[in-house]
All heavy atoms as a GROMACS GRO file, in nm:
protein
  586
    1MET      N    1   0.084  -0.117   0.000
    1MET     CA    2   0.000   0.000   0.000
    1MET      C    3   0.089   0.124   0.000
    1MET      O    4   0.186   0.132   0.074
    1MET     CB    5  -0.091   0.000   0.122
    1MET     CG    6  -0.169   0.126   0.138
    1MET     SD    7  -0.318   0.096   0.229
    1MET     CE    8  -0.430   0.194   0.137
    2LEU      N    9   0.051   0.220  -0.081
    2LEU     CA   10   0.123   0.345  -0.093
    2LEU      C   11   0.034   0.456  -0.036
    2LEU      O   12  -0.079   0.475  -0.082
    2LEU     CB   13   0.154   0.372  -0.241
    2LEU     CG   14   0.230   0.497  -0.278
    2LEU    CD1   15   0.368   0.497  -0.211
    2LEU    CD2   16   0.245   0.506  -0.429
    3LEU      N   17   0.084   0.526   0.065
    3LEU     CA   18   0.011   0.636   0.127
    3LEU      C   19   0.081   0.767   0.091
    3LEU      O   20   0.199   0.784   0.123
    3LEU     CB   21   0.008   0.620   0.279
    3LEU     CG   22  -0.049   0.489   0.331
    3LEU    CD1   23  -0.028   0.480   0.482
    3LEU    CD2   24  -0.195   0.476   0.296
    4LEU      N   25   0.010   0.859   0.028
    4LEU     CA   26   0.069   0.985  -0.015
    4LEU      C   27  -0.014   1.103   0.035
    4LEU      O   28  -0.134   1.108   0.010
    4LEU     CB   29   0.078   0.990  -0.168
    4LEU     CG   30   0.162   0.882  -0.234
    4LEU    CD1   31   0.141   0.882  -0.384
    4LEU    CD2   32   0.308   0.903  -0.200
    5ASP      N   33   0.050   1.196   0.100
    5ASP     CA   34  -0.016   1.316   0.151
    5ASP      C   35   0.033   1.436   0.071
    5ASP      O   36   0.146   1.480   0.088
    5ASP     CB   37   0.014   1.334   0.299
    5ASP     CG   38  -0.063   1.451   0.361
    5ASP    OD1   39  -0.154   1.505   0.295
    5ASP    OD2   40  -0.031   1.488   0.475
    6GLU      N   41  -0.049   1.484  -0.019
    6GLU     CA   42  -0.021   1.598  -0.105
    6GLU      C   43   0.113   1.586  -0.179
    6GLU      O   44   0.198   1.676  -0.170
    6GLU     CB   45  -0.028   1.728  -0.024
    6GLU     CG   46  -0.164   1.743   0.040
    6GLU     CD   47  -0.217   1.884   0.034
    6GLU    OE1   48  -0.174   1.962  -0.053
    6GLU    OE2   49  -0.302   1.915   0.117
    7PRO      N   50   0.132   1.479  -0.253
    7PRO     CA   51   0.259   1.460  -0.322
    7PRO      C   52   0.284   1.563  -0.433
    7PRO      O   53   0.398   1.581  -0.475
    7PRO     CB   54   0.248   1.320  -0.380
    7PRO     CG   55   0.101   1.301  -0.401
    7PRO     CD   56   0.038   1.371  -0.283
    8LEU      N   57   0.181   1.630  -0.480
    8LEU     CA   58   0.197   1.726  -0.589
    8LEU      C   59   0.222   1.868  -0.541
    8LEU      O   60   0.250   1.957  -0.622
    8LEU     CB   61   0.074   1.723  -0.681
    8LEU     CG   62   0.038   1.585  -0.737
    8LEU    CD1   63  -0.088   1.593  -0.821
    8LEU    CD2   64   0.153   1.526  -0.815
    9ALA      N   65   0.212   1.891  -0.411
    9ALA     CA   66   0.231   2.026  -0.355
    9ALA      C   67   0.369   2.079  -0.390
    9ALA      O   68   0.470   2.011  -0.370
    9ALA     CB   69   0.212   2.023  -0.205
   10GLY      N   70   0.373   2.197  -0.445
   10GLY     CA   71   0.499   2.261  -0.478
   10GLY      C   72   0.562   2.216  -0.608
   10GLY      O   73   0.669   2.265  -0.645
   11MET      N   74   0.497   2.124  -0.679
   11MET     CA   75   0.554   2.077  -0.806
   11MET      C   76   0.508   2.166  -0.920
   11MET      O   77   0.396   2.216  -0.922
   11MET     CB   78   0.509   1.933  -0.835
   11MET     CG   79   0.573   1.830  -0.749
   11MET     SD   80   0.533   1.665  -0.810
   11MET     CE   81   0.621   1.567  -0.692
   12GLY      N   82   0.596   2.179  -1.018
   12GLY     CA   83   0.559   2.246  -1.142
   12GLY      C   84   0.482   2.151  -1.232
   12GLY      O   85   0.464   2.033  -1.200
   13ALA      N   86   0.440   2.202  -1.346
   13ALA     CA   87   0.357   2.123  -1.438
   13ALA      C   88   0.429   1.998  -1.487
   13ALA      O   89   0.370   1.890  -1.494
   13ALA     CB   90   0.315   2.210  -1.556
   14GLU      N   91   0.557   2.010  -1.520
   14GLU     CA   92   0.631   1.895  -1.572
   14GLU      C   93   0.651   1.789  -1.464
   14GLU      O   94   0.634   1.669  -1.490
   14GLU     CB   95   0.767   1.941  -1.625
   14GLU     CG   96   0.842   1.832  -1.698
   14GLU     CD   97   0.970   1.883  -1.762
   14GLU    OE1   98   0.972   1.997  -1.813
   14GLU    OE2   99   1.069   1.808  -1.760
   15GLU      N  100   0.684   1.832  -1.343
   15GLU     CA  101   0.702   1.737  -1.232
   15GLU      C  102   0.570   1.669  -1.199
   15GLU      O  103   0.567   1.548  -1.173
   15GLU     CB  104   0.753   1.810  -1.108
   15GLU     CG  105   0.891   1.867  -1.124
   15GLU     CD  106   0.924   1.966  -1.013
   15GLU    OE1  107   0.838   2.053  -0.983
   15GLU    OE2  108   1.033   1.956  -0.956
   16THR      N  109   0.460   1.745  -1.200
   16THR     CA  110   0.328   1.688  -1.174
   16THR      C  111   0.295   1.582  -1.276
   16THR      O  112   0.246   1.473  -1.242
   16THR     CB  113   0.221   1.798  -1.173
   16THR    OG1  114   0.246   1.887  -1.064
   16THR    CG2  115   0.081   1.740  -1.160
   17GLU      N  116   0.322   1.610  -1.403
   17GLU     CA  117   0.296   1.513  -1.510
   17GLU      C  118   0.374   1.385  -1.488
   17GLU      O  119   0.319   1.275  -1.500
   17GLU     CB  120   0.330   1.574  -1.645
   17GLU     CG  121   0.297   1.485  -1.762
   17GLU     CD  122   0.149   1.454  -1.775
   17GLU    OE1  123   0.065   1.538  -1.738
   17GLU    OE2  124   0.117   1.342  -1.819
   18HIS      N  125   0.499   1.396  -1.451
   18HIS     CA  126   0.581   1.277  -1.425
   18HIS      C  127   0.527   1.196  -1.307
   18HIS      O  128   0.521   1.073  -1.312
   18HIS     CB  129   0.728   1.315  -1.400
   18HIS     CG  130   0.801   1.358  -1.522
   18HIS    ND1  131   0.818   1.278  -1.632
   18HIS    CD2  132   0.862   1.475  -1.551
   18HIS    CE1  133   0.886   1.344  -1.724
   18HIS    NE2  134   0.913   1.465  -1.677
   19MET      N  135   0.487   1.266  -1.201
   19MET     CA  136   0.431   1.197  -1.084
   19MET      C  137   0.302   1.126  -1.119
   19MET      O  138   0.279   1.011  -1.078
   19MET     CB  139   0.408   1.296  -0.969
   19MET     CG  140   0.346   1.232  -0.846
   19MET     SD  141   0.449   1.106  -0.769
   19MET     CE  142   0.547   1.208  -0.664
   20LEU      N  143   0.214   1.190  -1.195
   20LEU     CA  144   0.088   1.127  -1.234
   20LEU      C  145   0.112   1.006  -1.323
   20LEU      O  146   0.041   0.905  -1.312
   20LEU     CB  147  -0.005   1.228  -1.300
   20LEU     CG  148  -0.059   1.337  -1.208
   20LEU    CD1  149  -0.141   1.437  -1.289
   20LEU    CD2  150  -0.140   1.279  -1.094
   21GLU      N  151   0.211   1.013  -1.410
   21GLU     CA  152   0.246   0.897  -1.492
   21GLU      C  153   0.294   0.782  -1.405
   21GLU      O  154   0.254   0.666  -1.425
   21GLU     CB  155   0.354   0.935  -1.594
   21GLU     CG  156   0.303   1.024  -1.705
   21GLU     CD  157   0.414   1.074  -1.797
   21GLU    OE1  158   0.529   1.024  -1.786
   21GLU    OE2  159   0.386   1.162  -1.879
   22LEU      N  160   0.379   0.813  -1.309
   22LEU     CA  161   0.429   0.710  -1.217
   22LEU      C  162   0.315   0.647  -1.137
   22LEU      O  163   0.304   0.525  -1.126
   22LEU     CB  164   0.533   0.769  -1.122
   22LEU     CG  165   0.586   0.676  -1.013
   22LEU    CD1  166   0.653   0.554  -1.074
   22LEU    CD2  167   0.681   0.752  -0.922
   23LEU      N  168   0.227   0.731  -1.083
   23LEU     CA  169   0.113   0.678  -1.007
   23LEU      C  170   0.022   0.593  -1.095
   23LEU      O  171  -0.030   0.490  -1.050
   23LEU     CB  172   0.034   0.792  -0.943
   23LEU     CG  173   0.105   0.867  -0.832
   23LEU    CD1  174   0.023   0.988  -0.787
   23LEU    CD2  175   0.134   0.775  -0.714
   24GLY      N  176   0.005   0.634  -1.219
   24GLY     CA  177  -0.075   0.555  -1.313
   24GLY      C  178  -0.016   0.418  -1.337
   24GLY      O  179  -0.088   0.318  -1.346
   25GLU      N  180   0.117   0.411  -1.346
   25GLU     CA  181   0.184   0.283  -1.365
   25GLU      C  182   0.173   0.195  -1.241
   25GLU      O  183   0.158   0.073  -1.251
   25GLU     CB  184   0.332   0.306  -1.397
   25GLU     CG  185   0.355   0.370  -1.531
   25GLU     CD  186   0.500   0.413  -1.553
   25GLU    OE1  187   0.587   0.373  -1.473
   25GLU    OE2  188   0.524   0.488  -1.648
   26LEU      N  189   0.179   0.256  -1.124
   26LEU     CA  190   0.175   0.180  -0.999
   26LEU      C  191   0.036   0.131  -0.962
   26LEU      O  192   0.023   0.030  -0.893
   26LEU     CB  193   0.231   0.265  -0.885
   26LEU     CG  194   0.379   0.298  -0.890
   26LEU    CD1  195   0.415   0.398  -0.781
   26LEU    CD2  196   0.462   0.172  -0.878
   27LYS      N  197  -0.068   0.200  -1.006
   27LYS     CA  198  -0.202   0.169  -0.954
   27LYS      C  199  -0.256   0.032  -0.996
   27LYS      O  200  -0.341  -0.022  -0.927
   27LYS     CB  201  -0.300   0.281  -0.984
   27LYS     CG  202  -0.356   0.288  -1.120
   27LYS     CD  203  -0.449   0.408  -1.128
   27LYS     CE  204  -0.550   0.396  -1.236
   27LYS     NZ  205  -0.643   0.508  -1.237
   28ALA      N  206  -0.203  -0.026  -1.102
   28ALA     CA  207  -0.250  -0.158  -1.142
   28ALA      C  208  -0.211  -0.265  -1.041
   28ALA      O  209  -0.285  -0.363  -1.021
   28ALA     CB  210  -0.194  -0.194  -1.279
   29ASP      N  211  -0.098  -0.247  -0.973
   29ASP     CA  212  -0.047  -0.350  -0.882
   29ASP      C  213  -0.038  -0.307  -0.736
   29ASP      O  214   0.006  -0.386  -0.653
   29ASP     CB  215   0.092  -0.394  -0.928
   29ASP     CG  216   0.090  -0.457  -1.066
   29ASP    OD1  217  -0.002  -0.536  -1.093
   29ASP    OD2  218   0.180  -0.427  -1.146
   30HIS      N  219  -0.075  -0.182  -0.706
   30HIS     CA  220  -0.059  -0.131  -0.570
   30HIS      C  221  -0.182  -0.052  -0.527
   30HIS      O  222  -0.229   0.034  -0.602
   30HIS     CB  223   0.063  -0.039  -0.561
   30HIS     CG  224   0.192  -0.107  -0.593
   30HIS    ND1  225   0.234  -0.127  -0.723
   30HIS    CD2  226   0.285  -0.162  -0.514
   30HIS    CE1  227   0.350  -0.190  -0.720
   30HIS    NE2  228   0.383  -0.213  -0.596
   31ALA      N  229  -0.229  -0.080  -0.408
   31ALA     CA  230  -0.334   0.004  -0.350
   31ALA      C  231  -0.271   0.137  -0.312
   31ALA      O  232  -0.158   0.143  -0.261
   31ALA     CB  233  -0.392  -0.062  -0.226
   32THR      N  234  -0.341   0.246  -0.339
   32THR     CA  235  -0.287   0.379  -0.312
   32THR      C  236  -0.393   0.464  -0.244
   32THR      O  237  -0.507   0.469  -0.288
   32THR     CB  238  -0.245   0.449  -0.443
   32THR    OG1  239  -0.152   0.366  -0.512
   32THR    CG2  240  -0.182   0.584  -0.417
   33LEU      N  241  -0.352   0.532  -0.138
   33LEU     CA  242  -0.437   0.631  -0.072
   33LEU      C  243  -0.370   0.764  -0.095
   33LEU      O  244  -0.256   0.786  -0.053
   33LEU     CB  245  -0.451   0.603   0.078
   33LEU     CG  246  -0.528   0.710   0.156
   33LEU    CD1  247  -0.672   0.716   0.110
   33LEU    CD2  248  -0.520   0.681   0.304
   34LEU      N  249  -0.438   0.852  -0.164
   34LEU     CA  250  -0.383   0.981  -0.204
   34LEU      C  251  -0.465   1.092  -0.142
   34LEU      O  252  -0.586   1.100  -0.164
   34LEU     CB  253  -0.387   0.991  -0.357
   34LEU     CG  254  -0.347   1.121  -0.424
   34LEU    CD1  255  -0.197   1.143  -0.406
   34LEU    CD2  256  -0.382   1.116  -0.571
   35VAL      N  257  -0.402   1.177  -0.064
   35VAL     CA  258  -0.464   1.298  -0.012
   35VAL      C  259  -0.409   1.411  -0.098
   35VAL      O  260  -0.289   1.435  -0.099
   35VAL     CB  261  -0.430   1.321   0.137
   35VAL    CG1  262  -0.489   1.452   0.186
   35VAL    CG2  263  -0.477   1.204   0.221
   36GLU      N  264  -0.498   1.480  -0.170
   36GLU     CA  265  -0.450   1.580  -0.266
   36GLU      C  266  -0.557   1.686  -0.290
   36GLU      O  267  -0.676   1.654  -0.297
   36GLU     CB  268  -0.416   1.510  -0.398
   36GLU     CG  269  -0.361   1.599  -0.505
   36GLU     CD  270  -0.235   1.672  -0.463
   36GLU    OE1  271  -0.134   1.606  -0.431
   36GLU    OE2  272  -0.236   1.798  -0.462
   37HIS      N  273  -0.514   1.810  -0.302
   37HIS     CA  274  -0.606   1.920  -0.329
   37HIS      C  275  -0.609   1.959  -0.477
   37HIS      O  276  -0.695   2.038  -0.517
   37HIS     CB  277  -0.568   2.043  -0.245
   37HIS     CG  278  -0.606   2.027  -0.101
   37HIS    ND1  279  -0.518   1.978  -0.007
   37HIS    CD2  280  -0.721   2.050  -0.037
   37HIS    CE1  281  -0.579   1.973   0.109
   37HIS    NE2  282  -0.702   2.016   0.094
   38ASP      N  283  -0.520   1.906  -0.557
   38ASP     CA  284  -0.522   1.932  -0.701
   38ASP      C  285  -0.629   1.843  -0.762
   38ASP      O  286  -0.606   1.727  -0.797
   38ASP     CB  287  -0.384   1.901  -0.761
   38ASP     CG  288  -0.376   1.929  -0.911
   38ASP    OD1  289  -0.482   1.936  -0.978
   38ASP    OD2  290  -0.263   1.941  -0.961
   39MET      N  291  -0.750   1.899  -0.772
   39MET     CA  292  -0.866   1.820  -0.813
   39MET      C  293  -0.854   1.769  -0.957
   39MET      O  294  -0.900   1.660  -0.987
   39MET     CB  295  -0.996   1.899  -0.794
   39MET     CG  296  -1.026   1.930  -0.647
   39MET     SD  297  -1.034   1.782  -0.543
   39MET     CE  298  -1.184   1.707  -0.602
   40ASP      N  299  -0.792   1.845  -1.045
   40ASP     CA  300  -0.772   1.795  -1.182
   40ASP      C  301  -0.690   1.668  -1.180
   40ASP      O  302  -0.722   1.572  -1.250
   40ASP     CB  303  -0.705   1.902  -1.268
   40ASP     CG  304  -0.794   2.021  -1.297
   40ASP    OD1  305  -0.918   2.002  -1.302
   40ASP    OD2  306  -0.742   2.132  -1.316
   41ALA      N  307  -0.585   1.666  -1.100
   41ALA     CA  308  -0.500   1.547  -1.088
   41ALA      C  309  -0.577   1.432  -1.025
   41ALA      O  310  -0.567   1.318  -1.071
   41ALA     CB  311  -0.375   1.578  -1.006
   42VAL      N  312  -0.654   1.461  -0.922
   42VAL     CA  313  -0.732   1.357  -0.854
   42VAL      C  314  -0.830   1.293  -0.952
   42VAL      O  315  -0.838   1.170  -0.961
   42VAL     CB  316  -0.806   1.415  -0.732
   42VAL    CG1  317  -0.906   1.314  -0.675
   42VAL    CG2  318  -0.708   1.459  -0.626
   43PHE      N  319  -0.903   1.375  -1.026
   43PHE     CA  320  -1.000   1.320  -1.122
   43PHE      C  321  -0.930   1.240  -1.230
   43PHE      O  322  -0.985   1.144  -1.283
   43PHE     CB  323  -1.084   1.431  -1.184
   43PHE     CG  324  -1.193   1.482  -1.092
   43PHE    CD1  325  -1.193   1.612  -1.049
   43PHE    CD2  326  -1.294   1.398  -1.049
   43PHE    CE1  327  -1.292   1.660  -0.965
   43PHE    CE2  328  -1.394   1.443  -0.965
   43PHE     CZ  329  -1.392   1.575  -0.923
   44ARG      N  330  -0.811   1.276  -1.262
   44ARG     CA  331  -0.735   1.207  -1.368
   44ARG      C  332  -0.685   1.070  -1.323
   44ARG      O  333  -0.684   0.975  -1.401
   44ARG     CB  334  -0.619   1.295  -1.410
   44ARG     CG  335  -0.535   1.236  -1.518
   44ARG     CD  336  -0.433   1.335  -1.564
   44ARG     NE  337  -0.321   1.266  -1.622
   44ARG     CZ  338  -0.208   1.323  -1.655
   44ARG    NH1  339  -0.192   1.451  -1.636
   44ARG    NH2  340  -0.112   1.252  -1.707
   45ILE      N  341  -0.644   1.057  -1.197
   45ILE     CA  342  -0.573   0.937  -1.152
   45ILE      C  343  -0.659   0.839  -1.072
   45ILE      O  344  -0.633   0.720  -1.070
   45ILE     CB  345  -0.445   0.977  -1.073
   45ILE    CG1  346  -0.349   0.860  -1.063
   45ILE    CG2  347  -0.479   1.032  -0.937
   45ILE    CD1  348  -0.277   0.827  -1.188
   46ALA      N  349  -0.763   0.890  -1.006
   46ALA     CA  350  -0.836   0.807  -0.910
   46ALA      C  351  -0.941   0.717  -0.975
   46ALA      O  352  -1.006   0.754  -1.073
   46ALA     CB  353  -0.904   0.896  -0.807
   47ASN      N  354  -0.960   0.600  -0.914
   47ASN     CA  355  -1.072   0.512  -0.950
   47ASN      C  356  -1.193   0.542  -0.863
   47ASN      O  357  -1.306   0.522  -0.904
   47ASN     CB  358  -1.033   0.366  -0.930
   47ASN     CG  359  -0.927   0.319  -1.024
   47ASN    OD1  360  -0.915   0.370  -1.135
   47ASN    ND2  361  -0.846   0.225  -0.980
   48ARG      N  362  -1.164   0.587  -0.742
   48ARG     CA  363  -1.268   0.618  -0.644
   48ARG      C  364  -1.221   0.739  -0.565
   48ARG      O  365  -1.104   0.749  -0.530
   48ARG     CB  366  -1.292   0.500  -0.551
   48ARG     CG  367  -1.404   0.523  -0.454
   48ARG     CD  368  -1.449   0.390  -0.391
   48ARG     NE  369  -1.566   0.412  -0.311
   48ARG     CZ  370  -1.691   0.412  -0.356
   48ARG    NH1  371  -1.713   0.390  -0.483
   48ARG    NH2  372  -1.792   0.432  -0.277
   49ILE      N  373  -1.313   0.831  -0.536
   49ILE     CA  374  -1.279   0.954  -0.465
   49ILE      C  375  -1.372   0.970  -0.345
   49ILE      O  376  -1.493   0.950  -0.356
   49ILE     CB  377  -1.295   1.077  -0.557
   49ILE    CG1  378  -1.202   1.065  -0.677
   49ILE    CG2  379  -1.270   1.207  -0.480
   49ILE    CD1  380  -1.225   1.171  -0.784
   50THR      N  381  -1.313   1.006  -0.232
   50THR     CA  382  -1.390   1.042  -0.114
   50THR      C  383  -1.358   1.188  -0.084
   50THR      O  384  -1.242   1.226  -0.074
   50THR     CB  385  -1.353   0.954   0.006
   50THR    OG1  386  -1.385   0.818  -0.026
   50THR    CG2  387  -1.430   0.995   0.131
   51VAL      N  388  -1.463   1.268  -0.073
   51VAL     CA  389  -1.449   1.412  -0.049
   51VAL      C  390  -1.499   1.443   0.091
   51VAL      O  391  -1.608   1.402   0.129
   51VAL     CB  392  -1.528   1.494  -0.153
   51VAL    CG1  393  -1.514   1.643  -0.128
   51VAL    CG2  394  -1.484   1.458  -0.294
   52MET      N  395  -1.416   1.518   0.164
   52MET     CA  396  -1.452   1.557   0.301
   52MET      C  397  -1.455   1.709   0.314
   52MET      O  398  -1.375   1.779   0.251
   52MET     CB  399  -1.352   1.500   0.400
   52MET     CG  400  -1.346   1.349   0.401
   52MET     SD  401  -1.223   1.283   0.513
   52MET     CE  402  -1.305   1.315   0.669
   53VAL      N  403  -1.546   1.756   0.397
   53VAL     CA  404  -1.553   1.897   0.434
   53VAL      C  405  -1.568   1.902   0.585
   53VAL      O  406  -1.658   1.838   0.641
   53VAL     CB  407  -1.672   1.969   0.365
   53VAL    CG1  408  -1.688   2.110   0.418
   53VAL    CG2  409  -1.654   1.970   0.215
   54ASP      N  410  -1.481   1.975   0.650
   54ASP     CA  411  -1.484   1.988   0.797
   54ASP      C  412  -1.488   1.852   0.867
   54ASP      O  413  -1.559   1.833   0.965
   54ASP     CB  414  -1.604   2.074   0.841
   54ASP     CG  415  -1.593   2.217   0.792
   54ASP    OD1  416  -1.479   2.268   0.784
   54ASP    OD2  417  -1.698   2.278   0.762
   55GLY      N  418  -1.414   1.755   0.814
   55GLY     CA  419  -1.403   1.624   0.876
   55GLY      C  420  -1.517   1.529   0.846
   55GLY      O  421  -1.519   1.417   0.897
   56ALA      N  422  -1.613   1.571   0.766
   56ALA     CA  423  -1.728   1.485   0.732
   56ALA      C  424  -1.725   1.450   0.584
   56ALA      O  425  -1.697   1.535   0.498
   56ALA     CB  426  -1.859   1.556   0.764
   57VAL      N  427  -1.754   1.324   0.553
   57VAL     CA  428  -1.760   1.279   0.414
   57VAL      C  429  -1.887   1.333   0.350
   57VAL      O  430  -1.997   1.315   0.401
   57VAL     CB  431  -1.758   1.124   0.406
   57VAL    CG1  432  -1.781   1.077   0.264
   57VAL    CG2  433  -1.627   1.070   0.462
   58ILE      N  434  -1.870   1.402   0.236
   58ILE     CA  435  -1.987   1.452   0.163
   58ILE      C  436  -2.012   1.373   0.036
   58ILE      O  437  -2.121   1.382  -0.022
   58ILE     CB  438  -1.977   1.602   0.132
   58ILE    CG1  439  -1.859   1.634   0.042
   58ILE    CG2  440  -1.974   1.684   0.261
   58ILE    CD1  441  -1.860   1.776  -0.014
   59ALA      N  442  -1.912   1.297  -0.010
   59ALA     CA  443  -1.928   1.215  -0.129
   59ALA      C  444  -1.819   1.109  -0.132
   59ALA      O  445  -1.707   1.134  -0.090
   59ALA     CB  446  -1.921   1.299  -0.255
   60SER      N  447  -1.854   0.991  -0.182
   60SER     CA  448  -1.758   0.884  -0.201
   60SER      C  449  -1.810   0.796  -0.315
   60SER      O  450  -1.908   0.724  -0.298
   60SER     CB  451  -1.741   0.802  -0.073
   60SER     OG  452  -1.635   0.711  -0.087
   61ASP      N  453  -1.743   0.807  -0.431
   61ASP     CA  454  -1.794   0.738  -0.550
   61ASP      C  455  -1.688   0.745  -0.661
   61ASP      O  456  -1.574   0.782  -0.636
   61ASP     CB  457  -1.924   0.806  -0.594
   61ASP     CG  458  -2.021   0.710  -0.661
   61ASP    OD1  459  -1.975   0.615  -0.728
   61ASP    OD2  460  -2.142   0.730  -0.649
   62THR      N  461  -1.730   0.713  -0.780
   62THR     CA  462  -1.642   0.722  -0.896
   62THR      C  463  -1.611   0.869  -0.925
   62THR      O  464  -1.688   0.958  -0.883
   62THR     CB  465  -1.710   0.662  -1.020
   62THR    OG1  466  -1.826   0.741  -1.051
   62THR    CG2  467  -1.747   0.516  -0.999
   63PRO      N  468  -1.503   0.897  -0.997
   63PRO     CA  469  -1.474   1.037  -1.031
   63PRO      C  470  -1.590   1.107  -1.103
   63PRO      O  471  -1.620   1.224  -1.072
   63PRO     CB  472  -1.351   1.025  -1.122
   63PRO     CG  473  -1.283   0.902  -1.076
   63PRO     CD  474  -1.395   0.807  -1.040
   64GLU      N  475  -1.655   1.038  -1.192
   64GLU     CA  476  -1.766   1.099  -1.265
   64GLU      C  477  -1.881   1.137  -1.171
   64GLU      O  478  -1.939   1.246  -1.183
   64GLU     CB  479  -1.818   1.003  -1.374
   64GLU     CG  480  -1.717   0.971  -1.481
   64GLU     CD  481  -1.614   0.865  -1.439
   64GLU    OE1  482  -1.636   0.791  -1.341
   64GLU    OE2  483  -1.510   0.857  -1.506
   65ALA      N  484  -1.916   1.048  -1.080
   65ALA     CA  485  -2.025   1.076  -0.986
   65ALA      C  486  -1.986   1.187  -0.889
   65ALA      O  487  -2.070   1.272  -0.856
   65ALA     CB  488  -2.062   0.948  -0.911
   66VAL      N  489  -1.862   1.187  -0.844
   66VAL     CA  490  -1.818   1.292  -0.751
   66VAL      C  491  -1.818   1.427  -0.821
   66VAL      O  492  -1.861   1.528  -0.765
   66VAL     CB  493  -1.679   1.258  -0.692
   66VAL    CG1  494  -1.619   1.378  -0.621
   66VAL    CG2  495  -1.690   1.139  -0.598
   67ARG      N  496  -1.770   1.431  -0.945
   67ARG     CA  497  -1.768   1.557  -1.021
   67ARG      C  498  -1.910   1.614  -1.038
   67ARG      O  499  -1.929   1.735  -1.036
   67ARG     CB  500  -1.704   1.537  -1.156
   67ARG     CG  501  -1.683   1.667  -1.233
   67ARG     CD  502  -1.632   1.644  -1.374
   67ARG     NE  503  -1.507   1.574  -1.384
   67ARG     CZ  504  -1.386   1.630  -1.380
   67ARG    NH1  505  -1.374   1.759  -1.363
   67ARG    NH2  506  -1.279   1.556  -1.394
   68ALA      N  507  -2.009   1.527  -1.052
   68ALA     CA  508  -2.147   1.570  -1.073
   68ALA      C  509  -2.221   1.601  -0.943
   68ALA      O  510  -2.332   1.655  -0.946
   68ALA     CB  511  -2.223   1.462  -1.150
   69ASN      N  512  -2.160   1.570  -0.828
   69ASN     CA  513  -2.226   1.589  -0.699
   69ASN      C  514  -2.237   1.737  -0.666
   69ASN      O  515  -2.136   1.808  -0.660
   69ASN     CB  516  -2.145   1.516  -0.591
   69ASN     CG  517  -2.208   1.524  -0.456
   69ASN    OD1  518  -2.220   1.632  -0.400
   69ASN    ND2  519  -2.245   1.410  -0.400
   70PRO      N  520  -2.359   1.788  -0.641
   70PRO     CA  521  -2.378   1.931  -0.612
   70PRO      C  522  -2.302   1.980  -0.487
   70PRO      O  523  -2.251   2.092  -0.487
   70PRO     CB  524  -2.528   1.946  -0.592
   70PRO     CG  525  -2.590   1.824  -0.655
   70PRO     CD  526  -2.487   1.717  -0.647
   71GLU      N  527  -2.292   1.897  -0.385
   71GLU     CA  528  -2.219   1.937  -0.264
   71GLU      C  529  -2.070   1.954  -0.292
   71GLU      O  530  -2.006   2.048  -0.244
   71GLU     CB  531  -2.239   1.837  -0.151
   71GLU     CG  532  -2.375   1.843  -0.085
   71GLU     CD  533  -2.381   1.745   0.031
   71GLU    OE1  534  -2.343   1.787   0.143
   71GLU    OE2  535  -2.423   1.630   0.009
   72VAL      N  536  -2.015   1.864  -0.370
   72VAL     CA  537  -1.874   1.872  -0.408
   72VAL      C  538  -1.850   1.995  -0.496
   72VAL      O  539  -1.754   2.069  -0.475
   72VAL     CB  540  -1.827   1.744  -0.481
   72VAL    CG1  541  -1.685   1.760  -0.532
   72VAL    CG2  542  -1.838   1.623  -0.388
   73GLN      N  543  -1.938   2.018  -0.589
   73GLN     CA  544  -1.925   2.134  -0.676
   73GLN      C  545  -1.925   2.263  -0.593
   73GLN      O  546  -1.843   2.352  -0.615
   73GLN     CB  547  -2.038   2.137  -0.778
   73GLN     CG  548  -2.026   2.030  -0.882
   73GLN     CD  549  -2.144   2.028  -0.978
   73GLN    OE1  550  -2.236   2.109  -0.970
   73GLN    NE2  551  -2.142   1.932  -1.071
   74SER      N  552  -2.015   2.270  -0.498
   74SER     CA  553  -2.023   2.390  -0.414
   74SER      C  554  -1.899   2.407  -0.327
   74SER      O  555  -1.848   2.518  -0.311
   74SER     CB  556  -2.148   2.381  -0.325
   74SER     OG  557  -2.154   2.490  -0.237
   75ALA      N  558  -1.850   2.298  -0.269
   75ALA     CA  559  -1.738   2.306  -0.176
   75ALA      C  560  -1.603   2.324  -0.243
   75ALA      O  561  -1.517   2.396  -0.193
   75ALA     CB  562  -1.734   2.179  -0.088
   76TYR      N  563  -1.581   2.258  -0.358
   76TYR     CA  564  -1.448   2.254  -0.417
   76TYR      C  565  -1.435   2.293  -0.563
   76TYR      O  566  -1.328   2.332  -0.606
   76TYR     CB  567  -1.387   2.113  -0.401
   76TYR     CG  568  -1.349   2.081  -0.261
   76TYR    CD1  569  -1.428   1.997  -0.183
   76TYR    CD2  570  -1.235   2.134  -0.204
   76TYR    CE1  571  -1.393   1.966  -0.053
   76TYR    CE2  572  -1.198   2.105  -0.073
   76TYR     CZ  573  -1.278   2.021   0.002
   76TYR     OH  574  -1.245   1.993   0.130
   77LEU      N  575  -1.540   2.277  -0.637
   77LEU     CA  576  -1.527   2.294  -0.781
   77LEU      C  577  -1.583   2.425  -0.833
   77LEU      O  578  -1.576   2.455  -0.951
   77LEU     CB  579  -1.593   2.176  -0.855
   77LEU     CG  580  -1.540   2.038  -0.817
   77LEU    CD1  581  -1.615   1.930  -0.893
   77LEU    CD2  582  -1.391   2.028  -0.841
   78GLY      N  583  -1.642   2.503  -0.743
   78GLY     CA  584  -1.693   2.637  -0.781
   78GLY      C  585  -1.813   2.631  -0.861
   78GLY      O  586  -1.868   2.644  -0.947
   0.00000   0.00000   0.00000
């Protein structure tokens, strides 16, 4: 299991791209828990997303379902 807490923080676009490629390669054979605020990256890499606000889960589903969730849109996606 790979646990990552904001691995993309402070990275430039090129570094982020390399990290996402690496995570994509690893996800077939490794369980990964990723805590990340870069929502574009999260939607790109995740199979399942859990979104929390003030310590409470407001959504936990596929990226498509989370993106369409009105609570998630209000809290994080504008």
